[in-house]
C-alpha positions in Angstrom: 81.9 33.9 71.6 79.0 35.0 73.6 75.7 35.2 71.8 75.8 38.9 72.4 79.3 39.3 70.8 78.3 37.1 67.9 75.1 39.3 67.3 77.4 42.2 67.1 79.8 40.8 64.6 77.0 39.7 62.5 75.6 43.0 62.4 79.0 44.7 61.5 79.6 42.3 58.8 76.1 43.0 57.3 76.8 46.6 57.6 80.1 46.3 55.9 78.6 44.1 53.1 75.8 46.9 52.4 78.0 49.4 52.3 80.3 47.6 49.7 77.2 46.8 47.6 76.2 50.4 47.8 79.7 51.8 47.0 80.1 49.3 44.1 78.2 51.3 41.3 80.5 54.5 42.1 83.3 52.3 42.0 82.3 50.3 38.8 81.8 54.0 37.2 84.9 55.3 38.4 86.9 52.4 37.0 84.8 52.1 33.8 86.4 51.5 31.1 89.6 49.9 32.3 90.1 48.1 29.0 89.0 48.4 25.3 85.0 48.6 24.6 83.8 46.4 21.6 81.3 48.1 19.3 79.4 45.4 17.2 78.1 46.7 13.9 75.3 44.2 12.2 76.5 45.4 8.6 79.6 45.2 6.4 81.9 47.9 6.2 81.1 50.9 4.0 77.6 51.4 4.8 75.9 54.1 6.8 75.7 51.9 10.0 79.4 51.2 9.7 80.1 54.9 9.1 78.0 55.7 12.1 79.9 53.3 14.6 83.3 54.7 13.1 82.1 58.2 13.4 81.5 57.9 17.2 84.1 55.3 18.0 87.3 57.4 17.8 86.0 60.7 19.7 84.3 58.2 22.2 87.2 56.2 22.9 89.3 59.2 23.4 86.6 60.7 25.8 86.8 57.7 27.9 90.5 57.0 27.7 90.3 53.3 26.3 89.8 52.3 22.7 86.3 51.7 21.2 86.8 48.9 18.6 84.3 48.8 15.9 83.6 45.0 14.8 81.3 44.3 11.9 79.3 41.4 12.0 76.9 41.4 9.2 74.5 39.0 8.2 70.8 37.5 9.1 69.3 40.8 8.9 71.3 42.2 11.6 70.8 39.2 13.9 74.3 38.0 13.8 75.5 41.0 15.9 72.2 41.8 17.8 72.2 38.4 19.1 75.7 38.6 20.3 75.2 41.6 22.1 71.8 40.6 23.6 73.6 37.4 25.4 77.1 39.6 26.1 77.6 40.3 29.6 76.1 43.4 31.0 79.3 45.4 31.9 79.4 48.0 29.3 82.2 46.4 27.3 80.1 44.8 24.5 77.8 47.4 22.8 75.7 47.3 19.6 75.4 50.4 17.0 72.1 49.2 15.6 70.2 50.1 12.3 66.4 51.0 12.7 65.6 48.7 9.8 66.9 45.7 11.7 65.4 46.9 15.1 62.0 48.2 14.1 61.4 46.1 11.0 63.2 42.7 10.8 61.5 41.2 14.0 58.1 41.7 12.2 59.3 40.1 9.2 60.9 37.1 10.1 61.7 35.2 13.4 65.1 36.3 15.3 66.3 35.1 18.6 66.4 38.7 20.2 64.2 41.0 21.3 64.6 44.8 20.3 63.0 46.1 23.4 63.3 43.5 26.0 67.0 42.5 25.5 68.8 46.1 25.1 69.3 49.0 27.1 69.2 52.2 25.0 72.1 54.5 25.3 72.1 57.1 22.3 70.9 57.8 18.9 73.8 59.0 16.6 72.6 59.7 13.1 69.4 60.1 11.2 69.0 60.1 7.6 65.6 61.0 5.8 64.5 59.2 2.7 64.4 60.8 -0.8 61.8 59.5 -3.3 62.8 59.5 -6.7 61.7 58.4 -10.0 63.1 57.9 -13.6 62.9 61.2 -15.3 61.1 60.0 -18.4 58.0 59.4 -16.2 55.3 62.6 -16.9 55.4 63.1 -13.1 57.0 65.9 -11.2 55.7 65.9 -7.9 54.4 63.4 -5.2 50.8 64.6 -5.7 51.4 63.9 -9.5 52.7 60.4 -8.7 49.8 59.5 -6.9 47.4 60.8 -9.5 49.2 58.9 -11.9 49.1 55.6 -10.1 45.3 56.1 -9.2 44.6 56.5 -13.1 47.2 53.5 -13.9 46.8 50.8 -11.2 49.8 48.6 -11.2 51.5 49.9 -14.2 54.2 51.6 -12.0 56.6 49.5 -10.1 59.3 50.4 -7.5 62.7 49.0 -6.5 63.9 48.0 -3.2 67.0 46.5 -1.4 65.3 43.6 -0.5 62.1 42.2 0.9 61.4 43.6 4.3 63.9 46.5 3.9 63.0 49.9 4.8 62.7 51.0 1.2 60.2 48.2 0.8 58.2 49.1 3.9 58.1 52.8 3.5 56.7 52.5 -0.2 54.0 50.3 1.2 53.2 52.8 3.8 53.0 55.5 1.1 50.6 53.1 -1.1 48.4 52.5 2.0 48.2 56.4 2.7 47.5 57.2 -0.7 45.4 54.0 -1.4 47.5 53.3 -4.6 48.8 50.1 -6.2 52.5 49.9 -7.4 54.3 46.8 -7.9 57.1 45.7 -5.7 60.4 44.6 -7.1 63.1 43.4 -4.6 67.0 43.4 -5.2 69.9 42.2 -3.3 71.1 45.6 -2.0 70.5 49.3 -2.9 73.3 49.2 -5.7 71.5 46.7 -8.0 68.2 48.2 -7.5 69.5 51.8 -8.4 71.2 50.4 -11.4 68.2 49.2 -13.0 66.5 52.5 -12.0 69.0 54.3 -13.8 68.7 51.9 -16.6 64.9 52.3 -16.9 63.8 49.0 -15.9 61.9 50.1 -12.8 60.1 53.4 -12.1 61.1 54.7 -8.8 62.5 54.0 -5.3 62.8 55.5 -1.9 66.2 55.6 -0.3 68.6 57.7 1.5 70.4 60.7 -0.2 74.1 59.5 -0.5 73.9 57.3 -3.7 71.1 59.6 -5.3 72.6 63.0 -4.9 75.0 62.8 -8.1 72.5 61.2 -10.3 69.6 63.8 -9.4 72.4 66.5 -9.9 72.9 65.0 -13.5 69.1 64.9 -14.5 69.4 61.1 -14.4 66.7 60.9 -11.5 64.0 63.2 -10.5 63.5 63.9 -6.8 59.9 64.2 -5.8 60.0 64.6 -2.0 62.2 64.2 1.0 60.9 61.9 3.8 62.1 64.1 6.6 60.7 67.1 8.5 63.1 69.5 6.9 64.4 70.2 3.2 67.8 68.9 2.9 70.7 71.3 2.5 72.1 69.3 -0.6 68.4 69.2 -2.1 66.8 72.7 -1.3 64.4 72.8 -3.9 62.9 69.3 -3.1 59.9 69.6 -1.0 59.3 67.7 2.4 56.5 64.9 2.3 54.2 67.2 4.7 54.7 70.2 2.0 53.6 67.5 -0.7 50.6 66.6 1.5 51.7 63.7 3.3 52.7 64.8 6.8 52.6 61.4 8.4 54.9 59.8 5.6 58.0 60.7 8.0 60.6 57.9 7.5 64.2 58.1 8.6 67.0 55.5 9.0 68.4 56.0 12.4 71.5 54.7 13.9 71.7 54.3 17.5 73.9 52.7 20.4 72.4 50.1 22.8 74.0 47.8 25.6 72.9 44.4 26.7 69.8 44.7 29.3 71.1 44.9 32.8 74.3 47.2 32.2 74.5 49.4 35.0 72.5 52.8 34.8 75.8 54.6 35.8 77.6 53.2 32.8 74.7 53.9 30.4 74.4 57.7 31.6 78.3 57.8 31.2 78.4 56.9 27.9 75.5 59.2 26.9 76.9 62.0 28.2 80.5 61.6 26.4 78.3 60.9 23.2 76.1 64.0 23.7 79.1 66.3 24.2 80.8 64.7 21.0 77.7 65.3 18.8 77.5 68.8 19.9 80.7 69.7 18.2 80.9 71.2 14.8 83.3 68.8 13.5 81.2 65.8 14.1 78.1 67.7 12.5 79.6 68.6 9.4 81.0 65.0 9.0 77.5 63.7 9.4 76.1 66.4 6.7 78.7 65.2 4.3 77.2 61.9 4.2 73.6 63.0 3.9 72.7 62.3 7.5 72.0 64.6 10.5 73.7 64.3 14.0 70.5 63.8 16.2 71.2 62.9 19.6 68.7 61.5 22.0 69.6 60.0 25.3 68.8 57.0 27.0 65.0 57.8 28.1 63.9 59.3 24.8 65.7 56.7 22.7 63.9 54.0 24.6 60.6 55.7 23.8 61.5 56.2 20.2 62.5 52.7 19.9 59.2 51.3 21.2 57.3 53.9 18.9 59.2 52.8 15.9 58.8 49.1 16.6 54.9 49.5 16.9 54.5 51.9 13.8 56.4 49.7 11.3 54.9 46.4 12.8 51.3 47.9 11.7 52.6 48.6 8.4 54.3 45.1 8.0 51.1 43.7 9.0 48.7 45.7 6.8 51.1 44.7 3.8 51.4 41.2 4.6 55.4 41.3 4.2 56.7 37.9 4.9 60.7 36.8 4.8 61.6 35.5 1.4 
């Protein structure tokens, strides 16, 4: 083979390789998915994180033409599932339905083997759920302003329950304490259920948590709701003011439940998933199912979710540091 012919052959081969590489994302997108997708959940079945995963999995599987299989991997404050996805192949077949408390708070409270910013590619936010500040009704308090005034007049007399050290309930109440400059003792429990039981029994004074476990007790007069930590009043609690209406506009606290892929997943796959999810979340059926659980269908695409993830991570890191919160 002459040098000229060899040169032409090499150039042709290089051109063909370049075209194949350039076409590969389109080919990958056209073929994706060609097998079931696994959606890991860092919590046990029955909670809001699991609910969010199952709420989106079925219609997303139908939209993609392949099943989206929910797999629960609870434990270690979300680290088991989070680490599994962080180390998974970045091909779009292993995804994570993450809870904000694990994403934005846990890494500040205890060492983890994954980074919520560096190890994941954001896809879409699925649900958001504001918190409700509730107290035992025997207290002489009827508003958030009165709670602050009572706490100032009686430092360390009040206490509050949380579902555990470093939980969103814990950190959110610490944020209130910092903003209002009040002292309220923390009583951690192993879960929302035990914390709520003691609140109903009068052993503790207050808590901050999501609406679903509270609504029936509020309606029965067993708990008194002081404020909702979202930007709007809840349809299920129309008479309860927002924290902004109560004088604390910066006490916005929501649990959010979002989908992520391993870092390095092709952008075409990320965008396809986000587009399908956005279409699903615009339906009345999805919105009504979310509202029935005291949550809101709040879509954020990849770029906005990425910005929000960073903002929440930074925000709660400052609160955790100021409160001196450490793992048990």
